[in-house]
Backbone and ligand atoms as CSV (ligand in chain L), in Angstrom:
chain,resi,resn,atom,element,x,y,z
A,1,MET,N,N,162.385,197.751,66.089
A,1,MET,CA,C,161.516,198.609,65.289
A,1,MET,C,C,160.121,198.643,65.909
A,2,LYS,N,N,159.720,199.783,66.343
A,2,LYS,CA,C,158.400,199.959,66.942
A,2,LYS,C,C,157.332,199.872,65.841
A,3,ASN,N,N,156.247,199.208,66.158
A,3,ASN,CA,C,155.184,199.070,65.164
A,3,ASN,C,C,154.021,199.975,65.498
A,4,THR,N,N,153.602,200.751,64.535
A,4,THR,CA,C,152.434,201.588,64.733
A,4,THR,C,C,151.821,201.883,63.372
A,5,ILE,N,N,150.489,201.952,63.336
A,5,ILE,CA,C,149.897,202.384,62.070
A,5,ILE,C,C,149.206,203.736,62.246
A,6,LYS,N,N,149.523,204.401,63.344
A,6,LYS,CA,C,148.971,205.742,63.626
A,6,LYS,C,C,149.255,206.700,62.462
A,7,LYS,N,N,150.501,206.723,62.024
A,7,LYS,CA,C,150.879,207.627,60.921
A,7,LYS,C,C,150.115,207.296,59.652
A,8,TYR,N,N,149.991,205.989,59.389
A,8,TYR,CA,C,149.255,205.542,58.197
A,8,TYR,C,C,147.833,206.105,58.219
A,9,ILE,N,N,147.167,205.983,59.367
A,9,ILE,CA,C,145.786,206.452,59.527
A,9,ILE,C,C,145.727,207.983,59.380
A,10,GLU,N,N,146.649,208.663,60.028
A,10,GLU,CA,C,146.646,210.137,60.014
A,10,GLU,C,C,146.800,210.734,58.622
A,11,LYS,N,N,147.576,210.057,57.782
A,11,LYS,CA,C,147.873,210.610,56.458
A,11,LYS,C,C,146.716,210.454,55.474
A,12,ARG,N,N,145.705,209.674,55.826
A,12,ARG,CA,C,144.673,209.310,54.853
A,12,ARG,C,C,143.267,209.703,55.272
A,13,ASN,N,N,142.458,210.049,54.281
A,13,ASN,CA,C,141.041,210.328,54.514
A,13,ASN,C,C,140.250,209.127,53.989
A,14,PHE,N,N,139.789,208.276,54.890
A,14,PHE,CA,C,139.172,207.007,54.490
A,14,PHE,C,C,137.754,207.174,53.945
A,15,GLU,N,N,137.247,208.414,53.981
A,15,GLU,CA,C,135.961,208.669,53.315
A,15,GLU,C,C,136.173,208.845,51.810
A,16,VAL,N,N,137.404,209.072,51.422
A,16,VAL,CA,C,137.693,209.341,50.011
A,16,VAL,C,C,138.528,208.221,49.373
A,17,THR,N,N,139.573,207.779,50.057
A,17,THR,CA,C,140.440,206.752,49.473
A,17,THR,C,C,139.869,205.354,49.725
A,18,ASN,N,N,140.149,204.440,48.785
A,18,ASN,CA,C,139.734,203.034,48.957
A,18,ASN,C,C,140.768,202.201,49.685
A,19,GLU,N,N,141.849,202.844,50.090
A,19,GLU,CA,C,142.885,202.087,50.804
A,19,GLU,C,C,142.292,201.526,52.098
A,20,PRO,N,N,142.768,200.377,52.520
A,20,PRO,CA,C,142.158,199.732,53.688
A,20,PRO,C,C,142.434,200.465,55.001
A,21,TRP,N,N,141.391,200.590,55.782
A,21,TRP,CA,C,141.546,200.938,57.192
A,21,TRP,C,C,142.164,199.702,57.826
A,22,GLY,N,N,142.938,199.869,58.829
A,22,GLY,CA,C,143.499,198.657,59.408
A,22,GLY,C,C,143.971,198.861,60.817
A,23,SER,N,N,144.289,197.748,61.447
A,23,SER,CA,C,144.854,197.801,62.788
A,23,SER,C,C,146.029,196.829,62.804
A,24,ILE,N,N,146.751,196.831,63.891
A,24,ILE,CA,C,147.869,195.892,63.974
A,24,ILE,C,C,147.298,194.486,64.112
A,25,SER,N,N,147.737,193.593,63.246
A,25,SER,CA,C,147.182,192.246,63.198
A,25,SER,C,C,147.676,191.397,64.365
A,26,LYS,N,N,146.723,190.670,64.960
A,26,LYS,CA,C,147.098,189.757,66.053
A,26,LYS,C,C,147.138,188.315,65.533
A,27,GLU,N,N,146.814,188.172,64.255
A,27,GLU,CA,C,146.804,186.830,63.671
A,27,GLU,C,C,148.202,186.228,63.642
A,28,LYS,N,N,148.196,184.942,63.510
A,28,LYS,CA,C,149.453,184.219,63.385
A,28,LYS,C,C,150.225,184.774,62.191
A,29,LYS,N,N,151.518,184.912,62.347
A,29,LYS,CA,C,152.257,185.537,61.250
A,29,LYS,C,C,152.422,184.593,60.061
A,30,ARG,N,N,152.299,185.204,58.889
A,30,ARG,CA,C,152.364,184.439,57.649
A,30,ARG,C,C,153.589,184.788,56.833
A,31,ASN,N,N,154.311,185.848,57.265
A,31,ASN,CA,C,155.508,186.278,56.522
A,31,ASN,C,C,155.207,186.624,55.058
A,32,ILE,N,N,154.244,187.503,54.911
A,32,ILE,CA,C,153.879,188.003,53.583
A,32,ILE,C,C,154.868,189.074,53.144
A,33,PHE,N,N,155.167,189.091,51.880
A,33,PHE,CA,C,155.790,190.287,51.327
A,33,PHE,C,C,154.995,190.716,50.109
A,34,VAL,N,N,155.050,191.997,49.814
A,34,VAL,CA,C,154.422,192.507,48.607
A,34,VAL,C,C,155.284,193.639,48.054
A,35,ILE,N,N,155.359,193.696,46.737
A,35,ILE,CA,C,156.022,194.815,46.076
A,35,ILE,C,C,154.976,195.451,45.175
A,36,GLN,N,N,154.709,196.715,45.421
A,36,GLN,CA,C,153.695,197.421,44.632
A,36,GLN,C,C,154.364,198.472,43.752
A,37,ARG,N,N,153.864,198.601,42.545
A,37,ARG,CA,C,154.296,199.674,41.658
A,37,ARG,C,C,153.354,200.827,41.946
A,38,HIS,N,N,153.905,201.953,42.307
A,38,HIS,CA,C,153.059,203.085,42.705
A,38,HIS,C,C,153.310,204.238,41.746
A,39,LEU,N,N,152.338,204.434,40.862
A,39,LEU,CA,C,152.449,205.497,39.863
A,39,LEU,C,C,151.802,206.752,40.430
A,40,SER,N,N,152.566,207.429,41.248
A,40,SER,CA,C,152.102,208.679,41.848
A,40,SER,C,C,152.922,209.808,41.233
A,41,ARG,N,N,152.962,210.940,41.860
A,41,ARG,CA,C,153.688,212.101,41.328
A,41,ARG,C,C,155.100,211.684,40.887
A,42,ILE,N,N,155.764,210.910,41.744
A,42,ILE,CA,C,157.051,210.321,41.366
A,42,ILE,C,C,156.857,208.802,41.423
A,43,ALA,N,N,156.937,208.158,40.247
A,43,ALA,CA,C,156.713,206.712,40.201
A,43,ALA,C,C,157.798,205.992,41.011
A,44,HIS,N,N,157.410,204.983,41.748
A,44,HIS,CA,C,158.365,204.227,42.573
A,44,HIS,C,C,157.774,202.853,42.880
A,45,TYR,N,N,158.567,202.034,43.516
A,45,TYR,CA,C,158.080,200.751,44.028
A,45,TYR,C,C,157.948,200.862,45.546
A,46,ASP,N,N,156.967,200.158,46.102
A,46,ASP,CA,C,156.838,200.058,47.547
A,46,ASP,C,C,157.097,198.610,47.942
A,47,PHE,N,N,158.080,198.428,48.785
A,47,PHE,CA,C,158.493,197.101,49.227
A,47,PHE,C,C,157.994,196.920,50.654
A,48,ARG,N,N,157.179,195.894,50.875
A,48,ARG,CA,C,156.572,195.731,52.194
A,48,ARG,C,C,156.751,194.308,52.717
A,49,LEU,N,N,157.135,194.233,53.979
A,49,LEU,CA,C,157.364,192.955,54.648
A,49,LEU,C,C,156.509,192.886,55.901
A,50,GLU,N,N,155.794,191.789,56.053
A,50,GLU,CA,C,155.024,191.600,57.282
A,50,GLU,C,C,155.987,191.291,58.430
A,51,ILE,N,N,156.004,192.186,59.400
A,51,ILE,CA,C,156.820,191.972,60.598
A,51,ILE,C,C,155.998,192.416,61.812
A,52,ASN,N,N,155.796,191.525,62.748
A,52,ASN,CA,C,155.069,191.839,63.985
A,52,ASN,C,C,153.711,192.510,63.762
A,53,GLY,N,N,152.943,191.970,62.845
A,53,GLY,CA,C,151.558,192.420,62.691
A,53,GLY,C,C,151.342,193.657,61.840
A,54,VAL,N,N,152.408,194.171,61.245
A,54,VAL,CA,C,152.251,195.298,60.305
A,54,VAL,C,C,153.072,194.996,59.044
A,55,LEU,N,N,152.874,195.826,58.042
A,55,LEU,CA,C,153.769,195.757,56.879
A,55,LEU,C,C,154.811,196.855,57.038
A,56,LYS,N,N,156.040,196.467,57.361
A,56,LYS,CA,C,157.157,197.410,57.341
A,56,LYS,C,C,157.348,197.812,55.882
A,57,SER,N,N,157.545,199.084,55.616
A,57,SER,CA,C,157.470,199.572,54.240
A,57,SER,C,C,158.632,200.466,53.858
A,58,TRP,N,N,159.079,200.278,52.614
A,58,TRP,CA,C,160.151,201.093,52.049
A,58,TRP,C,C,159.752,201.531,50.646
A,59,ALA,N,N,160.050,202.778,50.320
A,59,ALA,CA,C,159.823,203.274,48.959
A,59,ALA,C,C,161.150,203.208,48.213
A,60,ILE,N,N,161.091,202.623,47.009
A,60,ILE,CA,C,162.299,202.421,46.210
A,60,ILE,C,C,162.143,203.187,44.901
A,61,PRO,N,N,162.956,204.240,44.714
A,61,PRO,CA,C,162.775,205.086,43.524
A,61,PRO,C,C,163.127,204.399,42.205
A,62,LYS,N,N,164.011,203.381,42.250
A,62,LYS,CA,C,164.408,202.714,41.003
A,62,LYS,C,C,163.871,201.288,40.939
A,63,GLU,N,N,164.272,200.578,39.876
A,63,GLU,CA,C,163.807,199.198,39.677
A,63,GLU,C,C,164.220,198.284,40.838
A,64,ILE,N,N,163.444,197.274,41.076
A,64,ILE,CA,C,163.763,196.288,42.112
A,64,ILE,C,C,165.000,195.494,41.669
A,65,PRO,N,N,166.021,195.341,42.531
A,65,PRO,CA,C,167.200,194.588,42.127
A,65,PRO,C,C,166.884,193.101,41.948
A,66,LEU,N,N,167.312,192.544,40.807
A,66,LEU,CA,C,167.030,191.134,40.525
A,66,LEU,C,C,168.299,190.318,40.340
A,67,LYS,N,N,169.435,191.008,40.153
A,67,LYS,CA,C,170.701,190.300,39.965
A,67,LYS,C,C,171.581,190.462,41.195
A,68,GLN,N,N,172.287,189.393,41.510
A,68,GLN,CA,C,173.169,189.394,42.668
A,68,GLN,C,C,174.105,190.609,42.656
A,69,GLY,N,N,174.158,191.291,43.796
A,69,GLY,CA,C,175.053,192.438,43.924
A,69,GLY,C,C,174.395,193.775,43.638
A,70,GLU,N,N,173.235,193.753,42.988
A,70,GLU,CA,C,172.556,195.025,42.732
A,70,GLU,C,C,171.986,195.578,44.029
A,71,LYS,N,N,172.078,196.890,44.162
A,71,LYS,CA,C,171.512,197.524,45.351
A,71,LYS,C,C,170.759,198.787,44.994
A,72,ARG,N,N,169.763,199.075,45.793
A,72,ARG,CA,C,168.911,200.240,45.551
A,72,ARG,C,C,168.667,200.974,46.861
A,73,LEU,N,N,168.598,202.274,46.744
A,73,LEU,CA,C,168.176,203.072,47.888
A,73,LEU,C,C,166.733,202.708,48.233
A,74,ALA,N,N,166.451,202.559,49.520
A,74,ALA,CA,C,165.104,202.220,49.987
A,74,ALA,C,C,164.790,203.108,51.189
A,75,ILE,N,N,163.809,203.968,51.013
A,75,ILE,CA,C,163.470,204.908,52.084
A,75,ILE,C,C,162.335,204.334,52.920
A,76,GLN,N,N,162.618,204.098,54.189
A,76,GLN,CA,C,161.564,203.537,55.036
A,76,GLN,C,C,160.452,204.563,55.229
A,77,VAL,N,N,159.227,204.098,55.024
A,77,VAL,CA,C,158.059,204.964,55.205
A,77,VAL,C,C,157.182,204.372,56.314
A,78,GLU,N,N,156.038,204.967,56.536
A,78,GLU,CA,C,155.190,204.552,57.665
A,78,GLU,C,C,154.740,203.091,57.529
A,79,ASP,N,N,154.616,202.411,58.667
A,79,ASP,CA,C,154.084,201.048,58.676
A,79,ASP,C,C,152.682,201.061,58.074
A,80,HIS,N,N,152.384,200.030,57.298
A,80,HIS,CA,C,151.053,199.886,56.707
A,80,HIS,C,C,150.359,198.672,57.325
A,81,PRO,N,N,149.016,198.673,57.388
A,81,PRO,CA,C,148.322,197.488,57.905
A,81,PRO,C,C,148.493,196.313,56.945
A,82,ILE,N,N,148.420,195.107,57.473
A,82,ILE,CA,C,148.600,193.884,56.676
A,82,ILE,C,C,147.661,193.874,55.462
A,83,GLU,N,N,146.455,194.403,55.660
A,83,GLU,CA,C,145.443,194.417,54.581
A,83,GLU,C,C,145.956,195.130,53.332
A,84,TYR,N,N,146.954,195.971,53.502
A,84,TYR,CA,C,147.444,196.741,52.353
A,84,TYR,C,C,148.079,195.840,51.301
A,85,ALA,N,N,148.480,194.648,51.689
A,85,ALA,CA,C,149.078,193.702,50.737
A,85,ALA,C,C,148.079,193.337,49.633
A,86,GLU,N,N,146.781,193.478,49.935
A,86,GLU,CA,C,145.729,193.130,48.964
A,86,GLU,C,C,145.296,194.333,48.145
A,87,PHE,N,N,145.779,195.506,48.497
A,87,PHE,CA,C,145.281,196.722,47.844
A,87,PHE,C,C,145.925,196.956,46.494
A,88,HIS,N,N,145.071,197.277,45.502
A,88,HIS,CA,C,145.564,197.841,44.256
A,88,HIS,C,C,144.433,198.686,43.709
A,89,GLY,N,N,144.766,199.656,42.913
A,89,GLY,CA,C,143.729,200.524,42.376
A,89,GLY,C,C,144.161,201.968,42.407
A,90,LYS,N,N,143.169,202.835,42.401
A,90,LYS,CA,C,143.445,204.254,42.252
A,90,LYS,C,C,143.256,204.992,43.567
A,91,ILE,N,N,144.250,205.785,43.925
A,91,ILE,CA,C,144.106,206.700,45.062
A,91,ILE,C,C,143.714,208.048,44.449
A,92,PRO,N,N,142.537,208.569,44.807
A,92,PRO,CA,C,142.033,209.753,44.114
A,92,PRO,C,C,142.908,210.999,44.269
A,93,LYS,N,N,142.835,211.827,43.252
A,93,LYS,CA,C,143.532,213.114,43.213
A,93,LYS,C,C,143.350,213.880,44.510
A,94,GLY,N,N,144.393,214.546,44.945
A,94,GLY,CA,C,144.288,215.379,46.142
A,94,GLY,C,C,144.545,214.614,47.427
A,95,ASN,N,N,144.650,213.271,47.305
A,95,ASN,CA,C,144.917,212.449,48.485
A,95,ASN,C,C,146.382,212.074,48.566
A,96,TYR,N,N,146.795,211.686,49.759
A,96,TYR,CA,C,148.170,211.251,49.973
A,96,TYR,C,C,148.477,210.069,49.046
A,97,GLY,N,N,149.540,210.186,48.259
A,97,GLY,CA,C,149.921,209.091,47.358
A,97,GLY,C,C,149.021,208.966,46.143
A,98,ALA,N,N,148.313,210.028,45.789
A,98,ALA,CA,C,147.369,209.994,44.659
A,98,ALA,C,C,148.019,209.376,43.430
A,99,GLY,N,N,147.286,208.473,42.773
A,99,GLY,CA,C,147.811,207.787,41.593
A,99,GLY,C,C,147.363,206.341,41.606
A,100,ILE,N,N,148.086,205.514,40.861
A,100,ILE,CA,C,147.710,204.115,40.691
A,100,ILE,C,C,148.654,203.210,41.487
A,101,VAL,N,N,148.085,202.231,42.159
A,101,VAL,CA,C,148.881,201.211,42.849
A,101,VAL,C,C,148.622,199.864,42.168
A,102,GLU,N,N,149.687,199.229,41.685
A,102,GLU,CA,C,149.580,197.903,41.060
A,102,GLU,C,C,150.425,196.912,41.861
A,103,THR,N,N,149.972,195.658,41.889
A,103,THR,CA,C,150.793,194.631,42.524
A,103,THR,C,C,151.873,194.207,41.534
A,104,TRP,N,N,153.123,194.340,41.911
A,104,TRP,CA,C,154.225,193.957,41.030
A,104,TRP,C,C,154.673,192.520,41.343
A,105,ASP,N,N,154.665,192.180,42.610
A,105,ASP,CA,C,154.989,190.817,43.027
A,105,ASP,C,C,154.502,190.629,44.466
A,106,LYS,N,N,154.284,189.386,44.811
A,106,LYS,CA,C,153.707,189.097,46.114
A,106,LYS,C,C,154.012,187.658,46.462
A,107,GLY,N,N,154.183,187.378,47.710
A,107,GLY,CA,C,154.435,186.011,48.122
A,107,GLY,C,C,154.810,185.957,49.589
A,108,TYR,N,N,155.605,184.959,49.908
A,108,TYR,CA,C,156.029,184.763,51.286
A,108,TYR,C,C,157.536,184.904,51.369
A,109,TYR,N,N,158.015,185.131,52.570
A,109,TYR,CA,C,159.462,185.217,52.728
A,109,TYR,C,C,159.879,184.463,53.984
A,110,LYS,N,N,161.142,184.112,53.999
A,110,LYS,CA,C,161.723,183.472,55.173
A,110,LYS,C,C,162.678,184.476,55.804
A,111,LEU,N,N,162.506,184.706,57.090
A,111,LEU,CA,C,163.392,185.636,57.793
A,111,LEU,C,C,164.663,184.897,58.201
A,112,LYS,N,N,165.810,185.418,57.781
A,112,LYS,CA,C,167.067,184.758,58.093
A,112,LYS,C,C,167.795,185.447,59.229
A,113,LYS,N,N,167.657,186.772,59.284
A,113,LYS,CA,C,168.347,187.528,60.333
A,113,LYS,C,C,167.680,188.881,60.484
A,114,GLN,N,N,167.520,189.328,61.706
A,114,GLN,CA,C,166.963,190.666,61.909
A,114,GLN,C,C,167.641,191.358,63.066
A,115,THR,N,N,168.226,192.499,62.795
A,115,THR,CA,C,168.774,193.373,63.833
A,115,THR,C,C,168.152,194.750,63.563
A,116,PRO,N,N,168.344,195.725,64.454
A,116,PRO,CA,C,167.739,197.047,64.186
A,116,PRO,C,C,168.225,197.684,62.879
A,117,ASN,N,N,169.379,197.284,62.401
A,117,ASN,CA,C,169.944,197.911,61.205
A,117,ASN,C,C,170.040,196.999,60.003
A,118,GLN,N,N,169.593,195.776,60.155
A,118,GLN,CA,C,169.759,194.814,59.067
A,118,GLN,C,C,168.671,193.745,59.091
A,119,ILE,N,N,168.109,193.482,57.918
A,119,ILE,CA,C,167.109,192.421,57.784
A,119,ILE,C,C,167.543,191.552,56.607
A,120,GLU,N,N,167.740,190.268,56.876
A,120,GLU,CA,C,168.102,189.346,55.802
A,120,GLU,C,C,166.939,188.398,55.571
A,121,ILE,N,N,166.538,188.291,54.311
A,121,ILE,CA,C,165.356,187.520,53.981
A,121,ILE,C,C,165.582,186.685,52.729
A,122,ASN,N,N,164.727,185.674,52.577
A,122,ASN,CA,C,164.681,184.906,51.341
A,122,ASN,C,C,163.271,185.059,50.789
A,123,LEU,N,N,163.179,185.681,49.613
A,123,LEU,CA,C,161.865,185.955,49.031
A,123,LEU,C,C,161.424,184.809,48.141
A,124,LYS,N,N,160.153,184.455,48.279
A,124,LYS,CA,C,159.577,183.419,47.426
A,124,LYS,C,C,158.471,184.053,46.589
A,125,GLY,N,N,158.903,184.936,45.702
A,125,GLY,CA,C,157.950,185.592,44.819
A,125,GLY,C,C,158.055,185.037,43.417
A,126,LYS,N,N,157.291,185.629,42.493
A,126,LYS,CA,C,157.362,185.199,41.094
A,126,LYS,C,C,158.499,185.913,40.383
A,127,LYS,N,N,158.740,187.185,40.756
A,127,LYS,CA,C,159.810,187.968,40.136
A,127,LYS,C,C,160.975,188.147,41.103
A,128,ALA,N,N,160.685,188.479,42.315
A,128,ALA,CA,C,161.724,188.652,43.335
A,128,ALA,C,C,161.886,187.330,44.077
A,129,LYS,N,N,163.036,186.694,43.836
A,129,LYS,CA,C,163.283,185.362,44.398
A,129,LYS,C,C,164.655,185.325,45.028
A,130,GLY,N,N,164.785,184.566,46.093
A,130,GLY,CA,C,166.103,184.340,46.673
A,130,GLY,C,C,166.451,185.337,47.758
A,131,ASN,N,N,167.741,185.432,48.013
A,131,ASN,CA,C,168.205,186.185,49.170
A,131,ASN,C,C,168.311,187.687,48.910
A,132,TYR,N,N,167.813,188.423,49.877
A,132,TYR,CA,C,167.895,189.877,49.858
A,132,TYR,C,C,168.305,190.358,51.242
A,133,ALA,N,N,168.919,191.527,51.278
A,133,ALA,CA,C,169.218,192.163,52.560
A,133,ALA,C,C,168.770,193.607,52.518
A,134,LEU,N,N,168.230,194.056,53.615
A,134,LEU,CA,C,167.938,195.482,53.819
A,134,LEU,C,C,168.911,195.951,54.881
A,135,ILE,N,N,169.666,196.966,54.555
A,135,ILE,CA,C,170.689,197.446,55.487
A,135,ILE,C,C,170.540,198.948,55.672
A,136,ARG,N,N,170.427,199.349,56.925
A,136,ARG,CA,C,170.327,200.783,57.200
A,136,ARG,C,C,171.668,201.430,56.861
A,137,THR,N,N,171.617,202.520,56.106
A,137,THR,CA,C,172.882,203.128,55.677
A,137,THR,C,C,173.472,203.963,56.801
A,138,GLN,N,N,174.772,204.039,56.778
A,138,GLN,CA,C,175.489,204.753,57.837
A,138,GLN,C,C,175.941,206.123,57.359
A,139,PHE,N,N,175.886,206.308,56.036
A,139,PHE,CA,C,176.550,207.474,55.490
A,139,PHE,C,C,175.739,208.764,55.553
A,140,ASN,N,N,174.556,208.715,55.977
A,140,ASN,CA,C,173.875,210.002,56.180
A,140,ASN,C,C,173.027,209.968,57.439
A,141,LYS,N,N,172.521,211.118,57.808
A,141,LYS,CA,C,171.826,211.240,59.089
A,141,LYS,C,C,170.345,210.888,58.975
A,142,ASN,N,N,169.904,210.598,57.749
A,142,ASN,CA,C,168.513,210.223,57.577
A,142,ASN,C,C,168.327,208.772,58.022
A,143,LYS,N,N,167.738,208.597,59.175
A,143,LYS,CA,C,167.590,207.253,59.757
A,143,LYS,C,C,166.648,206.368,58.956
A,144,ASN,N,N,165.910,206.959,58.013
A,144,ASN,CA,C,164.986,206.177,57.199
A,144,ASN,C,C,165.653,205.608,55.963
A,145,SER,N,N,166.914,205.909,55.799
A,145,SER,CA,C,167.603,205.526,54.577
A,145,SER,C,C,168.222,204.122,54.704
A,146,TRP,N,N,167.817,203.224,53.800
A,146,TRP,CA,C,168.308,201.851,53.777
A,146,TRP,C,C,168.767,201.525,52.358
A,147,LEU,N,N,169.432,200.397,52.230
A,147,LEU,CA,C,169.716,199.838,50.918
A,147,LEU,C,C,169.026,198.479,50.824
A,148,LEU,N,N,168.399,198.223,49.693
A,148,LEU,CA,C,167.903,196.883,49.390
A,148,LEU,C,C,168.908,196.244,48.452
A,149,ILE,N,N,169.452,195.122,48.882
A,149,ILE,CA,C,170.522,194.470,48.125
A,149,ILE,C,C,170.120,193.048,47.762
A,150,LYS,N,N,170.340,192.690,46.502
A,150,LYS,CA,C,170.153,191.285,46.094
A,150,LYS,C,C,171.449,190.574,46.439
A,151,THR,N,N,171.384,189.691,47.401
A,151,THR,CA,C,172.600,189.031,47.892
A,151,THR,C,C,172.733,187.630,47.286
A,152,LYS,N,N,173.814,186.982,47.634
A,152,LYS,CA,C,174.133,185.665,47.086
A,152,LYS,C,C,173.142,184.601,47.564
A,153,ASP,N,N,172.699,183.747,46.664
A,153,ASP,CA,C,171.771,182.665,47.053
A,153,ASP,C,C,172.541,181.449,47.548
L,1,MN,MN,MN,154.190,204.603,47.570
């Protein structure tokens, strides 16, 4: 997975939005994860994992799976800077993602396996805990389409 925050920067007007400007982090990796509730035109959750100096990001239209075996569609979106894990607040009207961003859960994760089509992790959050897998779906041509699955602990 190539890391870039070019798209993130291009989509936003930093003179108007309070979202963080950012660059790819060179700091030692901390394995942060964050799940944000994003009340925009279509309310959804944003699931973000720190990987190689950026937050790899997926938009999840439904509730975060908490029980073993539950799975949710997760659409991969543009990489976000690490600083975004700290962001919450209002994105003003007329801007990309306009609406409210709230922190739903946050913590650290342990990477168990990573291939181009599969990421297995153990989340150490307050609400999202234990083993999860992100698997790129094969059934459609949209390469951004993944499933977030609560797997066996
Ligand atoms: Mn979002």
